[in-house]
N, CA, C and O atoms as a printed pandas DataFrame, in Angstrom:
     atom_number atom_name residue_name chain_id  residue_number  x_coord  y_coord  z_coord
0              1         N          MET        A               1    0.874   -1.695    0.112
1              2        CA          MET        A               1    0.035    0.417   -0.270
2              3         C          MET        A               1    1.201    1.239   -0.073
3              4         O          MET        A               1    2.301    1.063    0.451
4              5         N          SER        A               2    0.538    2.321   -0.735
5              6        CA          SER        A               2    1.521    3.901   -1.082
6              7         C          SER        A               2    0.489    4.043    0.444
7              8         O          SER        A               2   -0.453    3.392    0.896
8              9         N          ASN        A               3    1.448    5.552    1.003
9             10        CA          ASN        A               3    0.960    5.924    1.558
10            11         C          ASN        A               3   -0.020    6.857    1.750
11            12         O          ASN        A               3   -0.332    7.463    2.775
12            13         N          ILE        A               4   -0.337    6.888    0.963
13            14        CA          ILE        A               4   -1.810    7.836    0.535
14            15         C          ILE        A               4   -2.829    7.256    1.094
15            16         O          ILE        A               4   -3.645    7.773    1.857
16            17         N          GLU        A               5   -2.787    6.161    0.711
17            18        CA          GLU        A               5   -4.103    4.740    0.537
18            19         C          GLU        A               5   -3.765    4.883    2.572
19            20         O          GLU        A               5   -4.635    5.256    3.359
20            21         N          ASN        A               6   -2.477    4.518    2.939
21            22        CA          ASN        A               6   -2.719    4.538    4.300
22            23         C          ASN        A               6   -3.554    5.716    4.936
23            24         O          ASN        A               6   -4.620    5.718    5.552
24            25         N          LYS        A               7   -2.551    6.864    4.507
25            26        CA          LYS        A               7   -3.663    7.432    5.242
26            27         C          LYS        A               7   -5.246    8.189    4.985
27            28         O          LYS        A               7   -5.988    8.848    5.715
28            29         N          GLU        A               8   -5.320    7.724    3.571
29            30        CA          GLU        A               8   -6.860    7.490    3.593
30            31         C          GLU        A               8   -7.758    6.409    3.945
31            32         O          GLU        A               8   -8.914    6.286    3.539
32            33         N          LYS        A               9   -7.121    5.616    4.752
33            34        CA          LYS        A               9   -7.290    4.212    5.621
34            35         C          LYS        A               9   -7.456    4.711    6.878
35            36         O          LYS        A               9   -8.531    4.416    7.399
36            37         N          ASN        A              10   -6.735    5.356    7.496
37            38        CA          ASN        A              10   -7.024    5.577    8.923
38            39         C          ASN        A              10   -7.927    7.075    8.471
39            40         O          ASN        A              10   -8.901    7.372    9.163
40            41         N          LEU        A              11   -7.618    7.779    7.538
41            42        CA          LEU        A              11   -8.405    8.808    7.989
42            43         C          LEU        A              11  -10.339    8.785    8.038
43            44         O          LEU        A              11  -11.222    9.582    8.355
44            45         N          ASN        A              12  -10.241    6.981    7.379
45            46        CA          ASN        A              12  -11.519    6.780    7.272
46            47         C          ASN        A              12  -11.899    6.150    8.348
47            48         O          ASN        A              12  -13.092    6.130    8.650
48            49         N          GLN        A              13  -10.642    5.329    9.355
49            50        CA          GLN        A              13  -11.182    4.950   10.481
50            51         C          GLN        A              13  -11.067    5.728   11.585
51            52         O          GLN        A              13  -11.410    5.059   12.559
52            53         N          LEU        A              14  -10.873    6.390   11.770
53            54        CA          LEU        A              14  -10.892    7.893   12.291
54            55         C          LEU        A              14  -12.149    8.842   12.135
55            56         O          LEU        A              14  -12.720    9.650   12.869
56            57         N          ILE        A              15  -12.307    8.411   10.946
57            58        CA          ILE        A              15  -13.868    9.449   11.145
58            59         C          ILE        A              15  -15.120    8.747   11.693
59            60         O          ILE        A              15  -15.892    9.327   12.457
60            61         N          ALA        A              16  -15.314    7.385   11.249
61            62        CA          ALA        A              16  -15.818    6.009   11.583
62            63         C          ALA        A              16  -15.497    6.187   13.303
63            64         O          ALA        A              16  -16.317    6.382   14.200
64            65         N          LYS        A              17  -14.651    6.105   13.357
65            66        CA          LYS        A              17  -14.810    6.234   15.478
66            67         C          LYS        A              17  -15.454    7.613   15.892
67            68         O          LYS        A              17  -16.364    7.579   16.721
68            69         N          LEU        A              18  -15.106    8.647   15.450
69            70        CA          LEU        A              18  -15.388   10.354   15.684
70            71         C          LEU        A              18  -16.916   10.163   15.477
71            72         O          LEU        A              18  -17.426   10.790   16.406
72            73         N          ASN        A              19  -17.871    9.628   14.746
73            74        CA          ASN        A              19  -19.403    9.194   14.407
74            75         C          ASN        A              19  -19.892    8.385   15.378
75            76         O          ASN        A              19  -20.954    8.393   16.000
76            77         N          SER        A              20  -18.703    7.512   15.409
77            78        CA          SER        A              20  -19.344    6.417   16.330
78            79         C          SER        A              20  -19.244    7.094   18.281
79            80         O          SER        A              20  -19.953    6.650   19.184
80            81         N          LEU        A              21  -18.416    7.962   18.409
81            82        CA          LEU        A              21  -18.236    8.881   19.441
82            83         C          LEU        A              21  -19.311   10.171   19.595
83            84         O          LEU        A              21  -19.591   10.626   20.704
84            85         N          ALA        A              22  -19.906   10.730   18.280
85            86        CA          ALA        A              22  -20.665   11.665   18.991
86            87         C          ALA        A              22  -22.044   10.985   18.665
87            88         O          ALA        A              22  -22.862   11.904   18.694
88            89         N          LEU        A              23  -22.583   10.002   18.417
89            90        CA          LEU        A              23  -24.001    9.450   18.355
90            91         C          LEU        A              23  -24.105    8.416   19.794
91            92         O          LEU        A              23  -25.142    7.857   20.152
92            93         N          SER        A              24  -22.631    8.312   20.575
93            94        CA          SER        A              24  -22.949    7.784   21.717
94            95         C          SER        A              24  -23.019    8.666   22.705
95            96         O          SER        A              24  -23.708    8.486   23.709
96            97         N          TYR        A              25  -22.243    9.782   22.472
97            98        CA          TYR        A              25  -21.850   10.806   23.353
98            99         C          TYR        A              25  -23.145   11.630   23.841
99           100         O          TYR        A              25  -23.886   12.308   23.128
100          101         N          SER        A              26  -23.247   11.387   25.361
101          102        CA          SER        A              26  -24.861   12.405   25.355
102          103         C          SER        A              26  -23.967   13.138   26.751
103          104         O          SER        A              26  -22.842   12.796   27.117
104          105         N          GLN        A              27  -24.859   14.261   27.396
105          106        CA          GLN        A              27  -24.314   14.888   28.509
106          107         C          GLN        A              27  -25.253   14.442   29.593
107          108         O          GLN        A              27  -26.459   14.659   29.472
108          109         N          PRO        A              28  -24.678   13.721   30.834
109          110        CA          PRO        A              28  -25.114   12.921   32.061
110          111         C          PRO        A              28  -26.087   14.328   32.625
111          112         O          PRO        A              28  -25.718   15.502   32.644
112          113         N          ASN        A              29  -27.574   13.703   33.106
113          114        CA          ASN        A              29  -28.799   14.268   33.261
114          115         C          ASN        A              29  -27.879   15.681   34.685
115          116         O          ASN        A              29  -28.458   16.734   34.948
116          117         N          TYR        A              30  -26.849   15.405   35.172
117          118        CA          TYR        A              30  -26.779   16.188   36.169
118          119         C          TYR        A              30  -26.281   17.735   36.007
119          120         O          TYR        A              30  -26.376   18.573   36.903
120          121         N          GLU        A              31  -25.653   18.003   34.520
121          122        CA          GLU        A              31  -25.471   18.859   33.967
122          123         C          GLU        A              31  -26.143   19.310   33.018
123          124         O          GLU        A              31  -25.775   20.389   32.554
124          125         N          ILE        A              32  -27.164   18.732   32.511
125          126        CA          ILE        A              32  -28.264   18.950   31.387
126          127         C          ILE        A              32  -29.449   19.895   33.429
127          128         O          ILE        A              32  -30.057   20.965   33.445
128          129         N          GLU        A              33  -29.346   19.304   34.148
129          130        CA          GLU        A              33  -30.200   20.532   35.397
130          131         C          GLU        A              33  -29.225   21.162   35.857
131          132         O          GLU        A              33  -29.580   22.194   36.428
132          133         N          LYS        A              34  -27.986   20.956   35.852
133          134        CA          LYS        A              34  -27.851   22.211   36.354
134          135         C          LYS        A              34  -27.763   23.555   35.409
135          136         O          LYS        A              34  -28.119   24.611   35.933
136          137         N          ILE        A              35  -27.274   23.577   33.943
137          138        CA          ILE        A              35  -27.816   23.994   32.988
138          139         C          ILE        A              35  -29.176   25.035   32.670
139          140         O          ILE        A              35  -29.279   26.174   32.215
140          141         N          LYS        A              36  -30.210   23.938   33.198
141          142        CA          LYS        A              36  -31.619   24.658   33.285
142          143         C          LYS        A              36  -31.614   25.545   34.503
143          144         O          LYS        A              36  -31.919   26.737   34.504
144          145         N          THR        A              37  -31.235   24.835   35.529
145          146        CA          THR        A              37  -31.196   25.344   36.809
146          147         C          THR        A              37  -30.584   27.043   36.590
147          148         O          THR        A              37  -31.167   27.959   37.169
148          149         N          GLU        A              38  -29.519   27.281   35.811
149          150        CA          GLU        A              38  -28.448   28.119   35.878
150          151         C          GLU        A              38  -29.233   29.332   35.099
151          152         O          GLU        A              38  -29.069   30.531   35.328
152          153         N          LYS        A              39  -30.430   28.561   33.791
153          154        CA          LYS        A              39  -31.087   29.227   33.194
154          155         C          LYS        A              39  -31.805   30.398   33.709
155          156         O          LYS        A              39  -31.665   31.598   33.470
156          157         N          ASN        A              40  -33.041   29.411   34.886
157          158        CA          ASN        A              40  -33.993   29.746   35.414
158          159         C          ASN        A              40  -33.503   30.691   36.509
159          160         O          ASN        A              40  -34.093   31.363   37.356
160          161         N          ASP        A              41  -32.182   30.504   36.189
161          162        CA          ASP        A              41  -31.744   31.245   37.706
162          163         C          ASP        A              41  -31.268   32.736   37.136
163          164         O          ASP        A              41  -31.235   33.612   38.000
164          165         N          LEU        A              42  -30.966   33.055   36.041
165          166        CA          LEU        A              42  -30.723   34.445   35.055
166          167         C          LEU        A              42  -31.988   35.100   34.596
167          168         O          LEU        A              42  -32.289   36.263   34.861
168          169         N          SER        A              43  -32.683   34.294   33.908
169          170        CA          SER        A              43  -34.238   34.766   33.492
170          171         C          SER        A              43  -34.619   35.550   35.166
171          172         O          SER        A              43  -35.164   36.651   35.084
172          173         N          ARG        A              44  -34.369   35.055   36.473
173          174        CA          ARG        A              44  -35.172   35.655   37.161
174          175         C          ARG        A              44  -34.296   36.821   37.269
175          176         O          ARG        A              44  -34.687   37.987   37.324
176          177         N          GLN        A              45  -33.167   36.450   37.292
177          178        CA          GLN        A              45  -32.461   37.933   37.233
178          179         C          GLN        A              45  -32.794   39.305   36.464
179          180         O          GLN        A              45  -32.954   40.493   36.743
180          181         N          LYS        A              46  -32.811   38.260   35.061
181          182        CA          LYS        A              46  -33.036   39.065   34.499
182          183         C          LYS        A              46  -34.588   39.941   34.608
183          184         O          LYS        A              46  -34.657   41.170   34.600
184          185         N          ASN        A              47  -35.748   39.036   34.706
185          186        CA          ASN        A              47  -37.033   40.209   35.264
186          187         C          ASN        A              47  -36.627   41.286   36.642
187          188         O          ASN        A              47  -36.932   42.476   36.725
188          189         N          GLU        A              48  -35.851   40.461   37.663
189          190        CA          GLU        A              48  -35.708   41.054   38.425
190          191         C          GLU        A              48  -34.898   42.518   38.199
191          192         O          GLU        A              48  -35.069   43.281   39.150
192          193         N          ILE        A              49  -34.139   42.995   37.233
193          194        CA          ILE        A              49  -33.520   43.741   36.846
194          195         C          ILE        A              49  -34.344   44.740   35.959
195          196         O          ILE        A              49  -34.171   45.945   35.774
196          197         N          GLU        A              50  -35.302   43.870   35.462
197          198        CA          GLU        A              50  -36.058   44.682   34.199
198          199         C          GLU        A              50  -37.398   45.202   35.326
199          200         O          GLU        A              50  -38.395   45.531   34.685
200          201         N          LYS        A              51  -37.517   45.286   36.396
201          202        CA          LYS        A              51  -38.281   45.280   36.938
202          203         C          LYS        A              51  -37.808   46.458   37.637
203          204         O          LYS        A              51  -38.329   47.494   37.226
204          205         N          LYS        A              52  -36.723   46.637   38.851
205          206        CA          LYS        A              52  -35.827   47.577   38.661
206          207         C          LYS        A              52  -35.500   48.490   38.052
207          208         O          LYS        A              52  -35.538   49.629   38.518
208          209         N          ASN        A              53  -35.008   48.146   36.592
209          210        CA          ASN        A              53  -35.234   49.120   35.901
210          211         C          ASN        A              53  -36.523   50.373   35.555
211          212         O          ASN        A              53  -36.389   51.580   35.355
212          213         N          GLN        A              54  -37.749   49.529   35.587
213          214        CA          GLN        A              54  -39.189   50.365   34.870
214          215         C          GLN        A              54  -38.912   50.979   36.613
215          216         O          GLN        A              54  -39.263   52.153   36.489
216          217         N          GLU        A              55  -38.457   50.791   38.199
217          218        CA          GLU        A              55  -39.150   51.503   38.763
218          219         C          GLU        A              55  -37.966   52.521   38.843
219          220         O          GLU        A              55  -38.185   53.035   39.940
220          221         N          LEU        A              56  -36.723   53.188   38.292
221          222        CA          LEU        A              56  -35.861   53.631   38.504
222          223         C          LEU        A              56  -36.219   54.923   36.741
223          224         O          LEU        A              56  -35.824   56.060   36.482
224          225         N          MET        A              57  -36.930   54.130   36.127
225          226        CA          MET        A              57  -37.312   54.822   35.038
226          227         C          MET        A              57  -38.413   56.163   35.585
227          228         O          MET        A              57  -38.334   57.390   35.536
228          229         N          ARG        A              58  -39.758   54.878   36.274
229          230        CA          ARG        A              58  -40.749   55.956   37.254
230          231         C          ARG        A              58  -40.008   56.880   37.655
231          232         O          ARG        A              58  -40.175   57.967   37.100
232          233         N          GLU        A              59  -39.037   56.791   38.649
233          234        CA          GLU        A              59  -38.732   57.390   39.889
234          235         C          GLU        A              59  -37.758   58.905   38.810
235          236         O          GLU        A              59  -37.703   60.123   38.974
236          237         N          HIS        A              60  -37.320   58.213   38.053
237          238        CA          HIS        A              60  -36.658   59.097   37.228
238          239         C          HIS        A              60  -37.355   60.421   36.308
239          240         O          HIS        A              60  -36.941   61.507   35.903
240          241         N          LYS        A              61  -38.634   59.668   36.235
241          242        CA          LYS        A              61  -39.590   60.647   35.612
242          243         C          LYS        A              61  -39.978   61.875   36.124
243          244         O          LYS        A              61  -40.091   62.996   35.628
244          245         N          TYR        A              62  -40.232   61.218   37.684
245          246        CA          TYR        A              62  -41.023   61.923   39.102
246          247         C          TYR        A              62  -40.130   62.973   38.763
247          248         O          TYR        A              62  -40.522   63.742   37.885
248          249         N          LEU        A              63  -38.670   63.234   39.426
249          250        CA          LEU        A              63  -37.760   63.309   39.254
250          251         C          LEU        A              63  -37.754   64.891   38.268
251          252         O          LEU        A              63  -37.800   66.080   38.582
252          253         N          LYS        A              64  -37.700   64.389   37.398
253          254        CA          LYS        A              64  -37.628   65.638   36.015
254          255         C          LYS        A              64  -38.949   66.327   36.603
255          256         O          LYS        A              64  -38.986   67.389   37.224
256          257         N          GLU        A              65  -40.172   65.377   36.230
257          258        CA          GLU        A              65  -40.896   66.722   36.661
258          259         C          GLU        A              65  -40.919   67.553   37.949
259          260         O          GLU        A              65  -41.205   68.748   38.034
260          261         N          LYS        A              66  -40.621   66.838   38.796
261          262        CA          LYS        A              66  -40.939   67.729   39.913
262          263         C          LYS        A              66  -39.337   69.229   39.918
263          264         O          LYS        A              66  -39.411   70.371   40.371
264          265         N          ILE        A              67  -38.264   68.623   39.319
265          266        CA          ILE        A              67  -36.887   69.473   39.136
266          267         C          ILE        A              67  -38.149   70.840   38.104
267          268         O          ILE        A              67  -38.426   71.903   38.660
268          269         N          LYS        A              68  -38.609   70.577   36.946
269          270        CA          LYS        A              68  -39.235   70.989   36.012
270          271         C          LYS        A              68  -40.887   72.210   36.547
271          272         O          LYS        A              68  -41.458   73.093   35.907
272          273         N          HIS        A              69  -41.082   71.769   37.654
273          274        CA          HIS        A              69  -41.920   72.050   38.451
274          275         C          HIS        A              69  -41.158   73.118   39.454
275          276         O          HIS        A              69  -41.817   74.148   39.598
276          277         N          LEU        A              70  -40.061   73.093   40.089
277          278        CA          LEU        A              70  -39.208   73.626   41.453
278          279         C          LEU        A              70  -38.403   75.251   40.017
279          280         O          LEU        A              70  -38.018   76.365   40.374
280          281         N          GLN        A              71  -38.424   74.864   38.981
281          282        CA          GLN        A              71  -37.897   75.771   38.156
282          283         C          GLN        A              71  -38.603   76.720   37.798
283          284         O          GLN        A              71  -38.168   77.863   37.663
284          285         N          LEU        A              72  -40.072   76.291   37.546
285          286        CA          LEU        A              72  -40.556   77.162   37.554
286          287         C          LEU        A              72  -40.969   78.484   38.704
287          288         O          LEU        A              72  -41.306   79.665   38.629
288          289         N          GLU        A              73  -40.749   77.625   39.604
289          290        CA          GLU        A              73  -41.229   78.105   40.584
290          291         C          GLU        A              73  -40.297   79.443   41.069
291          292         O          GLU        A              73  -40.695   80.584   41.303
292          293         N          VAL        A              74  -38.977   78.925   41.132
293          294        CA          VAL        A              74  -37.993   79.997   41.206
294          295         C          VAL        A              74  -37.949   81.108   40.425
295          296         O          VAL        A              74  -37.855   82.290   40.758
296          297         N          ASN        A              75  -38.066   80.339   38.782
297          298        CA          ASN        A              75  -38.242   81.719   37.914
298          299         C          ASN        A              75  -39.579   82.447   38.373
299          300         O          ASN        A              75  -39.115   83.529   38.731
300          301         N          LYS        A              76  -40.705   82.514   38.548
301          302        CA          LYS        A              76  -41.095   82.971   38.747
302          303         C          LYS        A              76  -41.078   84.037   40.445
303          304         O          LYS        A              76  -41.743   85.044   40.689
304          305         N          LYS        A              77  -40.213   83.425   41.214
305          306        CA          LYS        A              77  -40.419   83.901   42.096
306          307         C          LYS        A              77  -38.871   85.113   42.304
307          308         O          LYS        A              77  -38.542   85.874   43.214
308          309         N          SER        A              78  -38.235   84.759   40.924
309          310        CA          SER        A              78  -36.756   85.659   40.372
310          311         C          SER        A              78  -37.478   86.635   39.477
311          312         O          SER        A              78  -36.822   87.556   38.988
312          313         N          GLU        A              79  -38.980   86.504   39.173
313          314        CA          GLU        A              79  -39.432   87.070   38.761
314          315         C          GLU        A              79  -39.944   88.761   39.393
315          316         O          GLU        A              79  -39.755   89.948   39.124
316          317         N          ILE        A              80  -40.679   87.920   40.365
317          318        CA          ILE        A              80  -40.991   89.221   41.574
318          319         C          ILE        A              80  -40.399   89.848   42.132
319          320         O          ILE        A              80  -40.820   90.948   42.490
320          321         N          GLU        A              81  -38.732   89.252   42.547
321          322        CA          GLU        A              81  -37.999   89.817   42.993
322          323         C          GLU        A              81  -37.720   91.055   42.458
323          324         O          GLU        A              81  -37.766   92.171   42.975
324          325         N          ASP        A              82  -37.344   90.600   41.053
325          326        CA          ASP        A              82  -37.218   91.997   40.113
326          327         C          ASP        A              82  -37.852   93.075   40.218
327          328         O          ASP        A              82  -37.461   94.243   40.213
328          329         N          LYS        A              83  -38.928   92.594   40.321
329          330        CA          LYS        A              83  -40.295   93.453   40.239
330          331         C          LYS        A              83  -40.380   94.314   41.097
331          332         O          LYS        A              83  -40.766   95.479   40.998
332          333         N          PHE        A              84  -39.928   93.608   42.171
333          334        CA          PHE        A              84  -39.923   94.087   44.145
334          335         C          PHE        A              84  -38.627   95.312   43.908
335          336         O          PHE        A              84  -38.631   96.463   44.345
336          337         N          ASN        A              85  -37.713   94.734   43.196
337          338        CA          ASN        A              85  -36.496   95.699   43.279
338          339         C          ASN        A              85  -36.415   96.495   42.552
339          340         O          ASN        A              85  -35.792   97.521   42.821
340          341         N          GLN        A              86  -36.974   96.317   41.459
341          342        CA          GLN        A              86  -37.333   97.615   40.070
342          343         C          GLN        A              86  -38.511   99.146   41.339
343          344         O          GLN        A              86  -38.153  100.308   41.533
344          345         N          GLU        A              87  -39.769   98.491   41.880
345          346        CA          GLU        A              87  -40.452   99.348   42.417
346          347         C          GLU        A              87  -40.077   99.766   43.727
347          348         O          GLU        A              87  -41.039  100.069   44.433
348          349         N          ILE        A              88  -38.480   99.912   44.475
349          350        CA          ILE        A              88  -37.712   99.819   45.289
350          351         C          ILE        A              88  -36.665  101.275   44.888
351          352         O          ILE        A              88  -36.371  102.392   45.313
352          353         N          ASP        A              89  -36.401  100.367   43.821
353          354        CA          ASP        A              89  -35.234  101.823   43.053
354          355         C          ASP        A              89  -36.195  102.794   42.468
355          356         O          ASP        A              89  -35.586  103.853   42.316
356          357         N          GLU        A              90  -37.604  102.918   42.016
357          358        CA          GLU        A              90  -38.567  103.583   41.747
358          359         C          GLU        A              90  -38.643  104.678   42.783
359          360         O          GLU        A              90  -38.405  105.871   42.590
360          361         N          LEU        A              91  -39.140  103.895   44.307
361          362        CA          LEU        A              91  -39.768  104.673   45.133
362          363         C          LEU        A              91  -38.271  105.786   46.005
363          364         O          LEU        A              91  -38.446  106.808   46.668
364          365         N          SER        A              92  -36.962  105.130   45.687
365          366        CA          SER        A              92  -35.693  105.401   46.354
366          367         C          SER        A              92  -35.168  106.899   45.079
367          368         O          SER        A              92  -34.261  107.694   45.323
368          369         N          GLN        A              93  -35.968  106.906   43.894
369          370        CA          GLN        A              93  -35.694  107.618   43.007
370          371         C          GLN        A              93  -36.600  108.710   43.316
371          372         O          GLN        A              93  -36.190  109.838   43.593
372          373         N          GLU        A              94  -37.420  108.494   43.287
373          374        CA          GLU        A              94  -38.811  109.562   43.762
374          375         C          GLU        A              94  -38.386  109.957   45.453
375          376         O          GLU        A              94  -38.697  111.066   45.886
376          377         N          THR        A              95  -37.861  109.230   46.092
377          378        CA          THR        A              95  -37.407  110.225   47.893
378          379         C          THR        A              95  -36.174  110.867   47.529
379          380         O          THR        A              95  -35.601  111.391   48.484
380          381         N          GLU        A              96  -35.667  110.961   46.532
381          382        CA          GLU        A              96  -34.075  111.549   46.100
382          383         C          GLU        A              96  -34.632  112.739   45.856
383          384         O          GLU        A              96  -34.361  113.787   46.444
384          385         N          ASN        A              97  -35.611  112.551   44.765
385          386        CA          ASN        A              97  -35.931  113.895   44.455
386          387         C          ASN        A              97  -37.044  114.558   45.407
387          388         O          ASN        A              97  -37.031  115.761   45.149
388          389         N          LEU        A              98  -37.926  114.305   46.321
389          390        CA          LEU        A              98  -38.651  114.283   46.993
390          391         C          LEU        A              98  -37.421  115.648   47.805
391          392         O          LEU        A              98  -37.662  116.854   47.868
392          393         N          VAL        A              99  -36.152  114.936   48.322
393          394        CA          VAL        A              99  -35.446  115.454   49.303
394          395         C          VAL        A              99  -35.211  116.733   48.195
395          396         O          VAL        A              99  -35.467  117.861   48.617
396          397         N          SER        A             100  -34.963  116.658   47.471
397          398        CA          SER        A             100  -34.196  117.383   46.032
398          399         C          SER        A             100  -35.018  118.635   46.191
399          400         O          SER        A             100  -34.647  119.806   46.112
400          401         N          GLU        A             101  -36.164  118.160   46.421
401          402        CA          GLU        A             101  -37.471  119.447   45.960
402          403         C          GLU        A             101  -37.245  120.315   47.559
403          404         O          GLU        A             101  -36.999  121.463   47.928
404          405         N          ILE        A             102  -37.502  118.954   48.187
405          406        CA          ILE        A             102  -37.433  120.448   49.723
406          407         C          ILE        A             102  -36.426  121.117   50.284
407          408         O          ILE        A             102  -36.429  122.044   51.094
408          409         N          ASP        A             103  -35.376  120.411   49.642
409          410        CA          ASP        A             103  -34.096  121.592   49.883
410          411         C          ASP        A             103  -34.251  122.928   49.222
411          412         O          ASP        A             103  -34.422  124.065   49.661
412          413         N          LYS        A             104  -34.139  122.432   48.056
413          414        CA          LYS        A             104  -34.842  123.580   47.146
414          415         C          LYS        A             104  -35.443  124.441   47.913
415          416         O          LYS        A             104  -34.802  125.492   47.943
416          417         N          TRP        A             105  -36.626  124.475   48.708
417          418        CA          TRP        A             105  -37.606  124.954   48.954
418          419         C          TRP        A             105  -37.516  125.484   50.561
419          420         O          TRP        A             105  -38.365  126.229   51.052
420          421         N          GLN        A             106  -36.187  124.902   51.386
421          422        CA          GLN        A             106  -36.143  125.683   52.441
422          423         C          GLN        A             106  -34.797  126.672   52.006
423          424         O          GLN        A             106  -34.362  127.203   53.028
424          425         N          MET        A             107  -33.957  127.099   50.688
425          426        CA          MET        A             107  -33.317  127.422   50.510
426          427         C          MET        A             107  -34.204  128.726   50.789
427          428         O          MET        A             107  -33.710  129.847   50.668
């Protein structure tokens, strides 16, 4: 036999052995159960994480609305304060004018 024929024969024998191994191979039941348990645990963890994510999203939305409301309130108070300061300035100017007029009359 030639070298190529020997290699081909050995290759065919190896393929036959591999086929018989593939057909006879099966995972033990405890490994299958372990995989199923891990899968169930991961599924439960995923559900818990999704639930927490939904809760965080609701809280985020609530806080965002609260910040928006507080910002509007701050803006409103700022406008009131600006108006009050303007009125004080106007009154101060009027007071100065009156004092100036009084000083003119007293002279």
